[in-house]
C-alpha positions, 0 to 999 in steps of 0.5 A: 667474166671477172677475169676477162674484165680484170685482165685488160688492166694487168701488165703483160708478162715479160721474160726474166733476165735469166732462169732461176735454179735450185742453187741460186733461187734465193739470190733474186728474192724481191726482184720482180723482173724474175716473176716468170723465172720463179714461176717456171722454177716452182712449176719444174719443182712441182713435176720433180715432186710428183705434182705434190704441190703441198710438198713443194710449199713445205720445202720453199715456205717453211724451211731455212733460217729465214723461211719465206712464210715470214714475208707473205704480207709484202706486196700489200698482202697479195702473196698471202691472198693467193696462197690462201686461195691455193689451199681453199681451191686445192689448186697446184697452179695457184700454189706455184703462182703464190710461191712466185709472188712470195719470192718476187714481193719479198722485202724488208718486212721479213726481218720483223718475224725472222729476228726475235729482237723485234718482238719485245714488251710495249709500254701497254698491252691489250687483247683488242686490235680496235683499241690499238688502232684507236691509240694509233689514230691518236698518236701525235708522233704520227701527225703530219707524216704524209700529205696523201694516202697510198701504198708508197707510204708504207716503207717510209713509215718504217724508215722514220717511225719504226719504233712507233709501229713496233710499240703498237705491234707488240702491244697486241697480247694474244692469250686466246688465239681463237677468240682474238682471231675473230676479233681481228676479223671484225676489226678488218671488216670495220676498217673497210666499212667503218672508216668509209662512214667516218671519212664521208668519202664517196669511195671505199678505201682500196688499200683497207680492203686488202686487210680484210682479204688477207685476214680471210687468207690467214683463216684459210691457212691456219689449219694447214701450216705448221703450228709453230708458224700460227701466231707468227702469221697472225702477227704478220697480218697485224703488222701489215694492218698497222702499216696500211692504217698509218699509210692511209692517214689513220681514219676513225674506225666507227664500229657503231656505224656498223652495229647500228646499221639497218639491213632493212630485211637484206640477208646473205642471199641479197649479198650473194646477188650483189656479188654475182649480178649487181652493178659491181659484180665484175669488180674483183675486190668488191666481190672478194670483200663481200665473200670474206665477210660472209665466210667470217660470219659462217666461221664465227656464227655472227650472233650479233649480225655484225658481219652481215650488217657490215656486208650489207652496208658495204653493198649498199654504199659501194661506189668504187675505190678510193684511198689513192690520194 
């Protein structure tokens, strides 16, 4: 049902200018006109590798001087999200589509992971992503940068204020990966739910929900990808988070609005019902946001019911998506 609903708004799939081959596949990276050609190419590679989709991913994501895995957050993180679902559902079809998305979304963000020179000490450091986000919110250098929010702000941020972004990006000190990844998932939930309370907007921010669903994808992928890419993938998510947060005009993140929320007896069964039968059950991003919080709660235990409160608050207050202007 969600597919039938969502497909009405999707663009038709057009033929590419030409085919992509083993010899020139990197030549068209970042060119969205080659989406169909890339998917056809990767599906052919799948056949040549005996339908071993994981082998195809290893060859095209993790090898070479500038491996594609270092740019899965381009395109608002959709390549990362799609890749996460491929592993979660063990789907070779989704895996090849994800490779096509990675290839056609590829952009300048890869250099921050590929080139060690961008990783350097900042003037401060902390293990708390929420502390960094608050520092970003108060950073006067970013005042008046944009008149309205939107994804089109992301690239200009790096063009004009790359040094500021990297200062905060490098400030996140990862000393306990497991504990800090839990913190990052709490931050992702807070960015979606806590900012809505702070802004008083009638609608939740469409772009901030992608920080939650990409965080879910990172959690899925970490057990499957080579260990040498673990920290880089988490830091890639963090770079996207900072860019989107700035692009959305740095709303206050009020975690107390979540921690103090009265769920009024509602539990995860209520959340499931909202996702499957509620008013917004056909909104894919609404459903994915709820599911990401539920899975985070299952992963980390949710002793203080933070994720449950965030999910219930989101389900109670959701009235469509905003953040576009």
